[in-house]
N, C-alpha and C positions, 0 to 999 in steps of 0.2 A: 464595682463589684456588689450584687447582692450577697449578703452572709450565709443565705440558705436559696437554695431552688425548690419550688412547689409544682408540682403538677398532678393533673387528676387523670388516671387511667381506668375509667368505668367507676366500678366502686372502689378502688385503689388510690389512698392518696399518697402520692410518693414525696418525700421531703429528702434532699441531700446538702449537708453540710457543705459550703461552697468557698473555702479558703484554701486552695490547695497547696499554695504558695508556702503555707505554713503548717501544711499538714492538717487542716482543719481546726486548728486549736481554738478555744472557746475566747470570747471576749465579750464585752457587754452588748454589743451588737449582735451576736449571734445567741445568746441567750434572751435577748428582746425577741428577736425574730422567732425562735422556735415557741416561746411562750405564747406569744400571738397567734402563731399559726396554728398548734394544737388547742388554743382555747377556742378558735372557730372550728377545729375537725370536731370538736367534742359535741357541737350544738348542732352538726351537718349529719342529717339521717342518710344521705345518700352516700357517706363515707362508711365502709364496711371493714377496710383493712387500711393500715397506715405503715409504710416501708420508711423505715429511716437509714440513710448510708451518707457517703462522704465521697466527694470529688477527688480526683486524682490519685495518690500512691497509699493514701491511709484513711481510715475511717475518723481519727480524733487522736491528736497526739497532748490532749489535756489544755492546761492553760495557755493562753499567748503570752509571749515575753515581754510585750510592749504593755499588755494589761497588766502584767504582774508587777513591771517596774514603777506603774503608775500607783499599784496599791501599797507598794513600799511607803510611798508618802500619805498614805490614808491614815486617818486615825482611827481609834478602835471603832466609833458609831458608823464610821464610814464604811469600814471592812464588814460591818455588821450588815449594812444595807445591801452591800455587794454580794453576802453569801446568802442573804433572804432572796434575793432575785434570782440566783442559780438554784436554791431550794425549792421556790415556786415552778420553776420550769420544769425540775425534775418531776414533781409532783402532779403537775398536770400532764405529763407523759405517761405516769403510772398510773393515773386512775382516768385514763381515757377509756371510753366503753367499749371499744373497739380494740381487735386485736392489734399490738405492734410488732413488726418483724423487723430486727436489726440485721442489715447486711452489712459485715465489718470485715476489714482487710487491713493488712498493712499492721501500723502502730495503733493500738488501742491503749492508751495511758491515761492514767488519773480520774479526771472527768470524764474522759472518754470510757472507761470502766464503768463510771457510774451511768452513764447514757445506755450504754448496752444491758445494765442490769435492770434499768426501769422498761426494757423491751420484754413481750411476752416470749417470741420465739427469738433466738438468735442464729441466723446462719454465717460461719465463718470462712474464709479463705484459708486454706490449709498452712500457709506461711504467716498468719496472722501473729503478732506478738502482743501480747497483755501486759500491764505492771501498774502498780499501785504506789507511784514513785514519789509520793509528796514528801515522805520523810529524808528522802536524799536532799531536800530544797530547805529543810527545818521546819516543814509545816505538816498538816495532817490531813487525811482524806475525810474530813468530818462531814461536810454535807451530804455526799454520796454513801457512807458509811451503811446507813438504814437499808439502801436497796442491795447493795455489796453482800453486807452480812446475811441478809435474807437470801441471798443466791448461794453464797458459798460457804456460810456457816462459820462460827466463831473461831474454831480451831484452823483453818485455812486462813483466816483473817489475822490470825496472831501471828502467823508465819509471814504473809505477804504485805501486811500494813506495816509489820514492823523493821522488815528487811527492804522492802522496797524492790525484790528481785522481780525480774521478768519473767513470763512462761507463756508457753506456745496453747496453740488451739486445743491439743490433744489435752492438755491439763486442765485449761478452761471447759471443756467438755465435760470431763471427772468432776469437777467442782461446781458442774451445774449452771453455768455462765454462758456455755453455748450449748446448743442443740445439736445441728448439722455442721460437719466440715466438709467442704468440697475443694478441688483445685480452683486457684481464681478464676479462671476462665469461664467456669462452670456456676459462677454466684448467682447471676440472674436467673439461668435456669431452675435453681434449687429454690431461689425464693419464688418464682411463679409455680412452682409445685406445692408450697406451702399456702400461697395465697388460694389456688385452686381447691385445697383442702378446707380452708378455713371457710370459703364461699358456700360450701355445701351445709354450714353450721346456721341454725336460726339466729339473726343479730340480736335479738333480744335476749335469747337463751346464753349467748356469748357473754353480753355485757351483764347479765345477771349472774354468770359461772365467774366474770373477773372479781366482781363485787363480794360474792359468795368465798372466796380464797382470800380476800383481805380480811373479810371477818372473823372467820373460822382458824385459820393460820395460828397456831400455838395455842389453841384453846382445848380444854378438856373436851371430849366429846359429850359428856353428859351435860356440861354448862351451855352447850348450843344446841339442845336439842328444840327448845323452843323456836329458835331461827332458822335450822333447817326443815323443819318440818314445815313452817310456814313458808318458807322460799319456795319448795317443792309443791306446796298446795297452790299458791299464787301462779306458780309458771303453768301448772297443768289446766287451770282453768283459764289463762290468757290465751287470746287469739292465737298467736303463735304456737303455743302448747298445744290447743286444740288442733291447728292445721297440722302440725307436725305427726301428732298421734294418729289422727284419721289416714294421713297419708302413709304411713307406715303400714297400717292395717290394711288401706285400700290397695298396697304396691305399687303406690306412684311417688314422684318427687313431689316434694313440699313447693308451695308457691314461692318462696323465697330463692328457691334453685330454677325454677322455670321460668 
């Protein structure tokens, strides 16, 4: 069984974790496959949206038990290499130039929360259950922490990282980890609505907006005046910016929609 399923649906690339027998838990094969697939997607101009999901009853229940049992015997150097592979995979998803939609349901635990946190938009089933449960195993959510804390904030992290407590989709939305909550049978329709919305935006502008968020977040406004003014100026004179503004003034759809 392949660790992930990949399919192209027009401009949408769909990636599904494919280990339903273990609730799509991570192991080294899943990490390697996700890293390779997203590296290819980053260079593919035909891909405008990525959808990340999980087969079976759960999105991702964290680390695979068999993988963890091997890690017990790893040296610190081997554990470091293992963690670096996971970190690189998350960074590749996080920095994709196109929007990433997380379609999550069932259990989203440990590294699964990290995977949701690197998605731009997360659509969750109303019965989804989240948990940063690493401390229950005597370890810490270290590699996923930059992405999760960026989404939920340090105060919530102090509670959830330390207790390992589980929480539902409503709390996840309150924390900023989830954006839409729907009954599980309506997940695909909700994701499709988000895709349709995203495809009305200029792909170059979307990539620039994602980069802008990374570069501006946490900075003082006065410290990024040069960056923000140069970015808007560059986008206005770009072919896409010119087409978008002309289309608006001429009351027609821009070419990336038509």
